[in-house]
C-alpha positions in Angstrom: 32.0 16.2 -21.2 32.4 15.1 -24.7 31.1 17.2 -27.5 28.7 14.4 -28.7 27.1 14.1 -25.2 26.7 17.9 -24.9 25.1 18.0 -28.3 22.8 15.2 -27.4 21.7 16.8 -24.1 21.0 20.1 -25.8 18.9 18.5 -28.5 16.9 16.4 -26.0 16.3 18.9 -23.1 12.5 18.5 -23.1 12.4 14.7 -22.9 15.2 14.6 -20.4 13.4 17.1 -18.2 10.3 15.0 -18.4 12.3 11.9 -17.5 13.8 13.6 -14.5 10.4 14.9 -13.4 8.9 11.4 -13.8 11.7 9.9 -11.7 11.2 12.5 -9.0 7.5 11.8 -8.8 8.1 8.0 -8.7 10.6 8.4 -5.8 8.1 10.6 -3.9 5.2 8.2 -4.4 7.4 5.2 -3.4 8.5 7.2 -0.3 4.8 7.9 0.6 3.8 4.3 0.1 6.6 3.0 2.4 5.9 5.8 5.0 2.2 4.9 5.1 2.9 1.2 5.4 5.3 1.7 8.3 3.0 4.2 10.0 -0.1 2.1 9.9 1.6 -1.1 10.8 3.1 0.4 14.0 1.0 -1.0 16.9 1.0 2.5 18.4 -1.1 3.7 15.5 -3.7 0.9 15.5 -7.3 1.4 16.8 -6.6 5.0 18.0 -9.2 7.3 19.5 -10.8 9.3 16.7 -9.8 12.9 16.4 -11.6 15.7 14.6 -9.0 16.0 11.8 -9.2 12.4 10.8 -10.9 11.3 7.6 -12.8 8.0 6.7 -9.7 6.8 4.8 -7.6 7.2 8.0 -10.2 5.1 9.9 -10.1 2.4 7.2 -6.3 2.3 7.5 -5.9 2.5 11.3 -8.7 0.1 12.1 -7.9 -2.2 9.1 -11.6 -2.2 8.0 -13.1 -2.4 4.5 -14.1 1.0 3.1 -17.7 -0.2 2.5 -18.0 -1.0 6.2 -16.6 2.4 7.3 -18.9 4.2 4.8 -21.9 2.3 6.2 -20.8 2.8 9.8 -20.3 6.6 9.4 -23.5 6.9 7.3 -21.6 8.4 4.4 -23.4 9.0 1.1 -22.3 6.8 -1.9 -21.7 9.9 -3.9 -20.3 13.0 -2.4 -17.3 14.4 -0.7 -14.9 11.7 0.6 -12.5 13.9 2.6 -14.9 14.9 5.3 -13.4 15.1 8.8 -14.5 13.1 11.8 -15.6 16.2 13.6 -18.1 17.0 10.9 -19.3 13.4 10.6 -19.8 13.1 14.3 -21.8 16.3 14.3 -24.0 15.1 11.4 -24.7 11.9 13.3 -25.4 13.8 16.6 -22.6 12.0 18.4 -19.5 13.1 20.2 -16.1 11.9 19.0 -15.8 9.6 21.9 -19.2 8.0 21.1 -18.1 7.7 17.5 -14.9 6.1 18.6 -16.8 3.5 20.7 -19.1 2.8 17.7 -16.1 2.3 15.4 -14.3 0.1 17.9 -17.4 -2.1 18.4 -17.8 -2.5 14.7 -14.1 -3.3 14.3 -14.3 -6.0 17.0 -17.4 -7.5 15.4 -15.8 -7.5 11.9 -12.6 -9.1 13.2 -14.6 -11.7 15.1 -16.5 -12.6 12.0 -13.4 -12.6 9.9 -11.5 -15.0 12.3 -14.4 -17.5 12.4 
């Protein structure tokens, strides 16, 4: 390396470290975005049976429903924790996960029917 480049790198260690860190974060976020897109557009991951570990956001993505409809369907408070699991939501509603799955699927079919009309 030339002496001028080495001197430049020494003088600008902080900004260069921040630039590298920002680049790494941007690559990671881009990877996550593409991975989520591919995962949720795979037909095998559409309208799946609800599992206890799933969150309302997962339901929004896999059933392709608006968040407001899912919040209303799952009786979620407007303010409060957003990362509640389906097992907890089903218990709060007094339903099994299978019953909650049927409820979500029926609402999804109704929403899609209304959207297609």
